[in-house]
BAPAMAR-207387 format. One record per residue (C-alpha): residue in one letter; y, z, x. Coordinates in steps of 0.25 Angstrom, whole numbers, plus 5000, padded with zeros to 4 digits. Example, Ala and Ser with C-alpha at 12.3 -4.5 7.8 and 13.67 -1.06 7.14 Angstrom:
a498250315049;s499650295055;
END
This chain:
m520548966121;d520648836115;v521748836103;p521348766091;k521848626089;h522348566077;r521648446072;s522648346066;g521748226065;r520948276053;s521248256040;t520348296030;s519748436032;l518348496029;r518748566016;d519148426010;a517948346015;t517148346002;d518548315994;s519148185987;s518448055990;k519948055998;m519348126010;e518048026010;g517847966023;t518748066030;g517848186031;s518348266042;w516948306045;d516448176046;a517448156058;l516748266065;e515448176068;w514548296067;t513348216071;k514048166082;i514248286089;e513448306101;p512948436102;v513348516114;s512248566124;r511548686119;f511348746131;v512748826134;s512648916147;h513149046141;t513349086156;n514648986156;l515149036144;d516149136151;f517149146139;l516049246134;l516549386135;e515749506140;a514449536133;e514749416125;h513449316124;v513149196116;i512149216103;a512249076096;e512948936099;g513248806090;h513548676098;g514348566091;v515148656082;v516448616078;l517648716076;v518248636062;n519648716064;t519948626077;d518848516076;d518348566090;a516848556093;g516148646102;m515148756102;l515048886093;m514449016100;i514149136094;t514149256104;n513949416101;f515649426101;r516049296094;l515849166089;l516349066101;f516848916099;l516848826111;s517448696113;e516448566116;g517148516127;t517748636135;r516948746131;k518148836128;v518148936118;i519048886106;a519749016101;l519748966086;g518348956085;t518049086093;i518049206085;p517249346086;h516349396077;a517149516072;t518249426069;i517549346060;e517849376045;k516749286039;f515849166042;n515049056034;k514448936034;t514948826027;v514548666024;a515548566023;k515148446014;t515748306018;q515748176011;s515248066019;n516047926020;a515647846009;r515147726018;q514147836025;l512847836018;e512547976022;k513348086020;t513848186031;p513148306033;p513948426028;q514648506039;r514048646043;l515148736045;l515348886049;q516748956044;v517149086052;i518249166044;g519049256056;k519849386055;d520749336063;m521349216054;r520349116057;i519449016051;i518648926059;v517448836054;f516248776063;g515548656060;f514148646064;r513448506066;p512448456054;r510948496054;t511048606065;k510748766063;q511948796072;r512648846062;r511748926057;i511448996070;i512949016072;f513149076058;d511849166059;a512349206074;l513649236069;r513149326058;r512349406067;c513649426076;t514549476066;k513449566059;p513049666071;a511949746067;t512549866074;l513949916079;w513249896094;d513049746092;l514649726091;y515149656104;a515949766106;f514749856110;v514049746116;c515149716126;g515549856129;p516749906133;s516749826147;r517949826154;f518849856141;r518349996141;n519050086130;t519550226131;n519350326122;p520250296109;q520450446104;v521050466117;r522050366115;l522350406102;l522550556106;d523650496115;e524250426106;y524450546097;f525050626110;r526050516111;l526450536097;l526450686098;g527250676110;k526150736119;g526050686134;a524750716135;r523550626137;a522250636129;s520950636136;t519450626129;d519250776136;m520450816125;i519750756113;e518450826118;s519150946119;g520050946107;s521350966114;f521950856109;t522650936098;l524250936104;s525450926096;n526850936094;d527950996085;l527350926073;w526050866073;r524750896080;i523450826085;s522250866075;s520750866080;i520350906065;n519750766065;s518950766078;n517650756072;y518150656061;k517750746051;m519050756042;c519250596044;a518350496050;s519350376050;y520350466057;p520550486071;f519950616079;a521350666081;l522550686071;v524050706071;v524350796059;p525550896057;k525551006067;i525751116054;i524451076050;s523051126052;d521851066055;d521251136042;e522351076035;v522250926039;l520750956036;l521050986021;a522250876020;s521050766024;n520450796010;f521450746003;r521550606009;a520650486008;r519550486019;g520150616025;r521250536032;l522450636029;p523850626033;v524050616049;v525150576059;s525050436063;w526350436071;c527550536073;h528950526077;l529150636087;g530650636086;t530950636072;g529450696067;a529250596057;v527750546057;l526950426050;a525550486045;r524350426039;s523350446029;s522450386017;q522850416002;p522750545996;l521550565987;v522550615974;g521550555965;l521650475952;m522750555946;m523550555959;n523650705957;m522650765968;r523450845981;s523150915993;n523951015997;m523550996012;d523750866012;e525150866006;k525550996016;l524850876027;v525750776022;a527050876022;a526750926036;l526950766041;c528550786037;s529050876046;k530450916045;l531750846049;d532850876061;d533550936049;g532551016044;s532350916031;r530950886027;r530550746031;k530250646021;l528850596020;y528350446015;i526950426010;a526650276011;d525550226003;a525050096009;r524450055995;p525149995984;r525350105974;k524350055962;n523250035974;a523650195977;l523450225963;a522250165961;n521650235973;g521850365965;a520750325956;m519850325969;g520350465972;g521450405981;g522950385978;s524450415984;e525250535986;s526250585976;s527550625983;s527750745974;n526550795982;y527150775995;f528450845998;q529550746002;s528650616001;e528950475997;i527750395993;v527750235995;f526850115992;f526850016002;g525849925993;i524949856005;d523749805999;n522249856004;i521249776013;h520749686003;a522049616001;m522349616016;r520949546018;d521249446007;s522649416012;f522049396027;a520949296021;r522149226013;l523049216026;r521849146034;e521449056023;y523049006022;l523148986039;d521748926038;t522248836027;h523548786033;g523348806048;r523248716058;a521848726061;s521048766050;s519648786048;d519348666039;g519948586052;m521048526044;s522548556045;s523348596035;f524348476036;l523148386032;r522248456024;h522248386009;g523348296015;g524248396018;s524448466004;t524148586009;w525248596019;g526148486022;g526848386024;g528148436018;n527448486005;l528248586002;s527448625992;s526148645999;m526948716010;s527448806000;a525948825995;s525448856009;v526548966010;s526149025997;t524749026003;l525249116015;g526049206006;d524749215995;s523949276008;g524749396007;w524649426020;l526049436024;l526449516012;h525349626017;v525949616031;q527249626026;n526849766019;v526349816028;l527449786038;a528449846028;g527749976026;s527650006040;a529049976042;w529350066030;i528650176037;a529250156049;a530550166044;r530450296036;i529950366049;a531050316058;m532250316049;e531950416040;k531050506049;a530150516037;s528650546038;v527750446032;l526250456029;v525550316026;h524250296019;c523450196010;s521950216005;d521250266016;g522250256027;w521650166037;d522150026032;r523550016027;t523950156032;s523450106046;q524249976045;l525550046041;v525450166049;a525250086063;l526249986059;a527250106057;n526950166070;l527150026077;l528450026070;l528850166074;d528350186088;p528650086099;y527350126108;y526550066097;r527249926100;t526749936114;f525149886119;n524750046121;g525550086108;f524949986100;q523550016104;a523850166101;l524350126088;v523050046085;e522150146089;k522950276082;d523250216068;w522050106068;l520950146075;a520950306075;f521550306059;g520150236057;h520550086051;p519150046047;f519149926058;c517749886056;d517949876040;r519349796041;v518849716052;g517549686046;l516649736056;p515249806052;a515749956050;f515050066059;s514050156051;g513350256061;s512650166072;e512550036063;l513449946057;t513449946041;r513649796037;q514649756029;p514349686015;s514749556017;s515849496005;s516649376004;n518049456000;f518949326004;a519049255991;a520049165997;s519149156011;p519649056022;g518548976019;r519348896010;q518148806003;p518848715994;s518048615986;g517248525993;a517648596007;f516448696009;t515148726002;s514948865998;p514548946011;s513048946014;s513149066022;s514349166023;h514649296031;a515849386029;q515849486041;t516949576034;s516749676022;n517549716011;n518349806020;y518749696030;s520149686029;p521249646040;i522149776039;f522249776056;l522449636058;q523649646046;w524149766054;v524249696067;d524949576060;c525949676056;v526149706071;s526449556073;q527449546063;l528149676069;l527949596082;r528749486077;m529749566071;y529949646084;p529649576097;f530249656106;a529549776100;f528049756104;e527349756119;f526249666113;s526249516108;a525749456096;a524749406104;f524149546108;l524049576092;v523249446091;d522449486102;f522249626097;l521849576084;d520749486090;s520249586098;m520149686086;l519449576076;s518549546088;c517849676089;r517649646103;f518049786106;g517749906100;n519249976098;f519149926083;l517749946078;c517250056067;n518150106057;s518650236063;e518750316077;k517750386073;e516550276071;r517150226085;l516950356090;q515550356087;c515250216091;n515850256105;i516650116103;s517850166114;e516550176125;t515550056120;c516549936117;g517849886124;c519249906122;m520249806115;w521449876120;v520849876135;y520549726134;l521949696129;a522549776138;d521749696150;l522249576144;r523749616145;a523349656160;l522949516164;e524349466163;g525249586162;g526449576153;s526249436153;h525049436144;v525149376130;h524949526124;y526149566130;n527649546121;p528549486130;f529849526122;y529449666121;d530549766123;p530149906122;l531749956122;k532249856111;h531249916100;n531050076106;g531050126092;p530450096078;l530449946071;l530949966058;p530949816053;p531749796039;a530849726028;a531549596030;a531049586044;l529449626039;a529149476034;p527849436041;t527449316044;l526149256049;w525749306064;p525649166070;q524849206082;f523749286074;h523849216061;l523949066065;r523249056077;w521949006072;a522548916060;c523848876068;p523548896083;e524848816088;e525748896078;a525149016081;q525749006095;a526949106091;g526849166104;e527449046112;i528749116113;e528149236119;a527249146130;k528549086134;c529249216135;r528049296142;k528049166151;i529449196154;i529149346156;t528049306165;k529049216174;y529949326173;t529149436178;e528649336190;l530049306194;q530349456192;k529149496202;a529549386212;k531049446211;e530449576215;v529549516225;a530849446230;e531749566230;r530749646237;k530549546249;s532049546250;k531949696249;e530949686262;i531849586268;s532949656268;n532349786273;a531749696284;m533249636287;e533849776288;s532749826296;l532849716307;n534449736306;a534149876310;e533249846320;l534149726325;q535349846326;n534449936333;l534049836342;k535649816345;q535749946348;q534749956357;n535249826363;s536549896365;s536050026371;a535149926380;m536449866384;n537149996388;m535850046394;a535849926404;n537549936407;r537350086410;a536150056418;n536849936426;k538050036429;e536950146433;n536250036443;m537749996449;s538050146451;i536650166458;k536750056465;r538050086471;a537550226474;i536450156483;q537350066489;s538350186492;i537150246500;g537050106509;c536050046502;k535949896497;v535149856485;h534449726483;f533749686471;s532849556472;n532449476461;t531049546462;g531549676457;d531449726472;c532549796477;i533049826492;v533849936496;d534449936511;i535050066516;e535950036526;s536550156531;n535550266537;p535950376546;l534750376555;g535150226559;t533950176553;v534050076539;q532750066531;n532549956522;f531649986510;l531049886500;y530649946487;c529849836477;s529749866462;k528549796459;k527549866469;g527350006472;s528050076486;d528750186490;g529750166482;i529950186467;t529250086457;l529850026445;d529150006432;d529849886429;e530149766437;k531449726429;d531949876430;l533249886440;a532649976452;v533250026464;a532550096475;v533050146488;t531950216498;v532650296510;t531450346521;a531850496524;d531750566536;d531350706538;d532750756536;d532750696521;n533250826517;d534550806525;e535850786519;n536250676528;s534850616527;p534650476520;i534250536507;g535350636508;r536450526509;v535650446497;c535850566489;e537250586493;n537550446492;l536950426479;c537450546472;p538750576478;f539350676468;r538150766471;s538450916468;a539351006477;d538051076481;g537450946485;g536550966473;c536050816466;r536750776453;w535650686451;p534250756454;n533450676442;g533850536450;r533050576461;c533850496470;a533450586481;q532050646483;l532350746495;s531150796503;s530450656500;q530250546509;f531050436501;v532350456492;g532350366481;l533250306470;r532750226458;a533750186447;n533250106436;f533950086422;d532950186414;a532950276425;f534450296425;d534650296410;k533650426409;l534350486420;s535750466413;i536350416425;d537950426425;d538950356432;s539750476435;y538550496446;f539050376455;k540450356462;p541250236455;e541350116461;
END
């Protein structure tokens, strides 16, 4: 999306267009030349609007619209989910001019009257404006061409979309779960309870339906007394209570607390036994003298004994100012008395109510729009009123600006919440004390303090999964009224109860000085008197802790911004309705998408290099509680959220993180490349070792073959001598033929025999031409069996070391075949090797 650009050429503002004659003839809105803007083609193919979300469709359009904040011209579109502003040339979505309907706090139609140049005969027509004020710190103004009905069309469409007739008309229901399908939040709550109690079990829907989730440890147990939400409609279905307190006693104790919100455990330390509990105010009445024995017993049970047997101390932290607590006594409420609660101490934190927070937030938004770089009147703070508002080295005006920031009171409220949470965490971590926190109803300031103290005490809540568990436990399950505080229509049965419109912002961000705007011709406030940025303020506190402890959180400030935007947009169903009971009745988890799945998918796209990951996170550095001292709790503006619209350039506080993230990404790539190189090197090393082993094997085989060849050569020479000893001559030809002549024959006949190794004959055929072969063939007479026969002489000469009885010492050699026509002798290296011929068979030379 395009970043809002800063205009430095404008020297007058919309608010000053009808001021003194000094501005005459230099009216900024004359420079826009409205009558010369050519309208964009009325036909826009919605099939090419690939920036639309699933199930999002266009309802109304306005052409030739100007975003006054940045002087961008383009097209304004109203969809069933948001207000979209597209640039005129590129058709890109401009982030500043795009805001979901649920994020709009109020909007109104205004008219800017500009005085014409003295030389002109006719006055310039008044400019038609639409001012939109967001819950995310932005104020945007759109200008429409005069003498058209586009502004009315846009205004009417916006009014219909921001006030749906029924709950099911919200975009979260129209879109459905899609690919961001939710799981049962009750199961996730039980999983967190099991973790707190030190149980390794995993929760399931069957466990909830059967009621078998009531596990316990030595001190605490999970109670199902509120499973039907009859005891307390704004509490979750399962509660962690002291083990020694029965369900009947829990039910009786709930009658003494406002709205039945009795003291229950939010967090417990498994090692020390200290707990952080929460509740609503006690119903002590105007005279502060009402008591409840069962309530006192339940509170006392929160303080188990220490290891030395002494009684654990109990702190009761009342988030309200003392005077407010006393004033509530007139309506039946009030605060506890330390005399009624054994070994307890009452502490008042002095945090203001939701109305003070709402007004403070409006003043802060006013301040940022006035002194920002891109203001809703289209004027830079350096140029407004000749620079007297901020600038030019005017020290008094600078001091006035800083004073205005202080007057908003926002940072002071943030500091109070931070200080109270740090105090609670210190009591539990350092004194091993138990702390009970409450305000009036126990769902606004109580949720802020308890959730922030949880974050300080438990490192698990500073991870992605832990942060989700913390929000779902202490904000959603324990009934923070998100619909009322965010400004959505409240749930009542199957219909939406329309909240009455009211103007609760006396110092509204419209900032209409004399002559700048006329009275609004029409206005629309989406929020009610119950609207208050309580949850936003808590996330602001988390960002302050992230700034103080950059190594302690797995997530980054960018994650917190996207988390807040998703919550305010109501694109998903997680934060709809005011309680767990209402979300269950509306079947939110099955009919709407899940914000946590959406954010997890964003992170999965880029892995650890995604902007949601904190590149400085070191879980070993802060693996225990965070206990910031009071001096470190001075808050500052949260740049990524507070300044992103009014001062977009200065809001880039995450540039260092981005640089670090790039370095980490490069380092990760190098690590992966190193691992690949090491793996290849190991493979090559293994291959080299294998080749060396094969080479050694080949060398051994070669040496063995050489030895066998030498032995065969010796055997061959011995055979040759043996053959020659019987009077035979052996002749070898180049073709492999062998001719053996027998020179001496007792019969007086000399016979010549020819043996060919290539063709079959009466001799012996060799398998391989290259084999060294010798064949001797002698024709035998009838007296072959006679010892004086040629056969006998051959055998005797061949083996002179025959046994004394005339037996053959080499029967397997087949050197003599008696009673046969032939006597054959065959020798080759393989045969003689198998027969294991020994040199001792033959005579030495």
